[in-house]
C-alpha positions, 0 to 999 in steps of 0.5 A: 234307472241306470239312465236316470242315475247317469243324467243326475251325475252328468248334470252335476259334473256339468255344473261343477265344470261350469263354476271352473272347478275339478274337485267335487265338495262332500255334498256333491260327492254324496249326490254321486254316491247315492245315484251309484248305490255307494254306501255312505253314512247319513249326512246333512250340510249345515250352513250355520250353527243352529242347523249343525245342532238340529242335524246332530240331534236328529242322528242321535248320537256322536257325529263327524263334522267336516268343512265343505269348501271347494277350495280346501281338498285336504280337510284334516290338514286345514283343521277341518274335521272333528271326530266324536262330537256329541251334545248341543254345546260340543256341536256349537263349539266344533262348528266355530272351531272348524270354520275359524280353522278353515279361514286361518288355513285359507282366508280366501277359501269359499266356505259352503258350510260344515258337513254333519255326518253320522259316526260310523261304528269301529271296523276294519278300514279299507281304501276303495279308489279309482285313478286314470293310469296313463297306460291302462286308463281307468283302474280301480284300487282296493287295499287296507286303510289307515296306517297299513295302507301308507306303510305297506302300500298293500294295494291291488289293481284291476281294470274298470269296470269290474265284475262282481267275481273280479271285485271279490278276487281283489279281496284275496290279492292283497298281502293282508287278505287274512285280516278281512277273514278275521283274525285273533277273535275279530269277525270277518268283514262282510266281503260282498258289501266291500266288493260291491263298493269296489264294483260300484266305484268302477262302474262310476269311472267307467260311465264318466271318463272325465272323472280322473279320481275317486277316493273312498278313504276309509271304507269301514268294513264290518260283519254287517256291511261296508260304508265309506266314510268319505268320498272324494271326487276329482275331474280331469283337466282334459281328455287324452287324444284318442289313439287310432284304432285298427280292427283285428282283421285290419291288424292280421292282413298287414301283419301277414304281409309284414311277417310273410312278405312276397316283395321287399324293397330296401330304401337306402340299400348300399354296395358299400360295406359298413353301411346299414343299407349294405348289411340289410341287403346282405342278410336278405340275400344271404339269408335265402329269402324266396321273394323279390328284393328290390334295392332303392338308391338313387345314386346306384344302378346295381346293388349285390347283383340286383337292379337298383331303382332311384325311387320306391315309386319305380319298383315294379309290381306290389311291394309288401314291405319297405325297409328304411336304411336312410337318415332320419331327415330323409324318411318323411319324404320317402314315406310319402312315396311308400304311401302313394305306392300303397306299400302296407308296411314300413320298417323304420331302422333309423334312429334320431326320432322321439328317442333323441327329443325329435317328437315333431319329426316323429309326428310327422311320419306317423301322420304321413303313415295314417294318411296313406294307410301304412303301418310303421315298425319303429323307428330306431330298431334293429329290424326284424327276423321271420325265420319260417320266410328265411327273412332277415330284415336287420343290420344285426347278425343273421339267425335262421334256426326255425322254431316255435318261439316268437320274441320281441324287444323294444331295445336293440341291445335286449334284442341281440341278447335274445339272439345270442341266447337263442344261438347258444341254447339252440332255441328255434325261433319263429320270429325276432322283432324290434319295436323301438319307439313304437310310433305305430305297430306295438305288442298288441299288433304282434300279440294278435298276429303271434296268436294266430300264427301256426309257427308260434307256440310261445311269445316273449316280450321285452317291454319298457312301457305299453302304448295302450294298455287296454289293447294289449290286455284285450290281445293277450286275453285272446292269445293266452288260452292258445299259447303262453305270453311271457313279459319282461316289464322294465322299469320295475323299481320306478317311482311312477306317475303319482296322482296329486293329492289322492291316497289311491293315486299316491299308491298307483306307481306304474309298476304296481298297476302293471304287475296286477293287470298283467296278471289280470291279463293272463300273461306271465311276468318274468323277473329278469331277462334270463328268466324271460328267455328261459321261460320262452325256451322251456314252456313249449317243451313241457306238456300242460299239467293236469292237476296240482300234485307235484312230486320231487324224486332226488338223489341228494337230500340237500337238493331235496330241501332247496327243491322244496323251497323252490316249489313253495316260492313258485306257488306249487303244491307238494303232494301229500303222499298217501300210504299206498303210494309211500309204500310203493316208493319205499320198495325201490329205495334203500332203508336208509333213504326216505319216502314221503315228498321229496322221495329221497333215493340217496346218492349211491343208487344205480340207475335202476332206482332212478328208472323205477321211481320215475316210472312210478311217478309217471304211472300213478294218475294222482301225481301231476308233475315230477321234479328230479334232483340228480347229483353226479356219481360214478355209479349213475353217471350224468349221461346215463341218468339223462338217457334213462329219463328221456327214455322213460318219459318218451315211453309214457308219452307214446302211451298218451301219459304226458306230465311235465318233468323238470330236472336239476342236475348237480355235478361236474361239467358232464352235467351240462351235456346231460341237461342239453340232451334232456331238454332236446327230448322234452325234459326241462333240466338245468345244471347247478341250480335248484331254482330255475327248473322249478321256476319254469314249472311254476310258469307253466302252471301259471299259464295252464290255470290262466288258459283253463288247462289245469285239471284236464283239457288238452 
């Protein structure tokens, strides 16, 4: 059956192509709808007015009449649609009106006839469609139809094809989801029927890559079903050139030699201070890299006390990485030598390629690399750091604080912001990698490596685009169950590419698609650079929560209100405190304090009150996460609060009770030292803000849900 439908659609599409068309007519659209079980109303193509009258009489009620022309895509604009036509006389009048309007709109348009279609009952209008996104390929879309979709742009996207469950999830992903469940006396729509329309459209475009767009607009959803009033299908003008694919084993093999090299050659190494080749050499030597370092420079015999070679071909033995520090115009010839020597990785620091319009030069080096099996990092990058190897292959400042955070950036400036943040906050990193133009190696290669790297606990990536969105999603889905992936996607406010003439395409702005599909991939999207860096620093510190119940314990009522707002803003759940737990908290707080949630212990309380309430929050298994609000008093100074909190949390962790604990500290400058003290001991704490600690907790919860850790697990 599946093969039969594919053959029917294939034959139809080939005939449309043979006629030199990219847009299918409505009757052709119905052939596809019938083949894929996409529900559409009964309809017939009338080639003359008498046929129109006969078809309308057969449907036995009001009908919709539409022009059918391969040259008229926007039927309404041409006056080619009349709704609610009933009775032979009105059908005749409507037929002639539609034909006349079409000829006035485009005198040369080929007219196949007039479509006579059953008039659907009133219901909730929704839109179902699919577009070809330049990053993610075939993407299916769903949203409310009519005026709402145009004004609110309340649409959600998924990679096609989708499963039945994924299709159902789309109904709950739009902001107006409640309307579909029934509001103000209206009955809920048939959710399964709507989801099936989504699933079938997604399967159609997955089966036929040559289909650029599908538009079901509107789909009339009622309690009894969901029927597409109109189906539009557009074929692609051409197919994109397929990207070269590497297997997981191939990626891991080359990445292992890049991130854990035994031998590095620096092409363009120099003794002259101020040269990039000198800076790279100094960083490699001074950073303590234990492997071999081979300077390559045809005009030098010795660089920084090491033998220099005229060509990389002269370097003895195997080399894992060639770092390029030469002008762009010399890269291609040197890369040929790297390829002939079978060096698996080339790190291209030079600029002057696609980012300056030199696309042919970049294409040339990609061709050379592919021919020789060399993977390219860059060009136009600051280099990279692999701290556990004491490797600093960059012309920027060194960084050697080892830890579990891997950071990548598409921009050199952002890369240096990452480095400065890491130094200021004493964040230990496993790697910092520049990606630049991403002529070859990109985020999915790095994700594949960092997902397996035992030194990496969290991955944070700044990106402006993705070269292969589907490869990224595949790599992210494999990585997220093991460790969090944080993404800062730049260009959030860009208008994005619009697919001409399509309702679905016009709504599929780049960021809207990125936002939904990054969420589908399970990554945490950071709203800004500082957020990305804070998430990366903090997520490895916090244990995964075991459930949804969050309790706020605060010494200041005002902070409690703001923390409550932050909990809601980050999609977290304030626990409804049961009577026995409420009574237990009240034993430790003064009569003028307030139990409930937040638990307000008031500001004048001694350290013992903080300690007793925190202990209770950790002890009770119904509480899954704690948010602490502290404010500076002489009764309980900042470091006293920090020390008691860290001690209690450590005690419970030794007993096997691990819950995420975050803290907001308000006070004089001493709270900064207290926050650092807490952070170093597993409590994520920030001074002067109620938003940041809860945002981090929210990010941890999002990862725990995606990784299947919420509700138990290790």
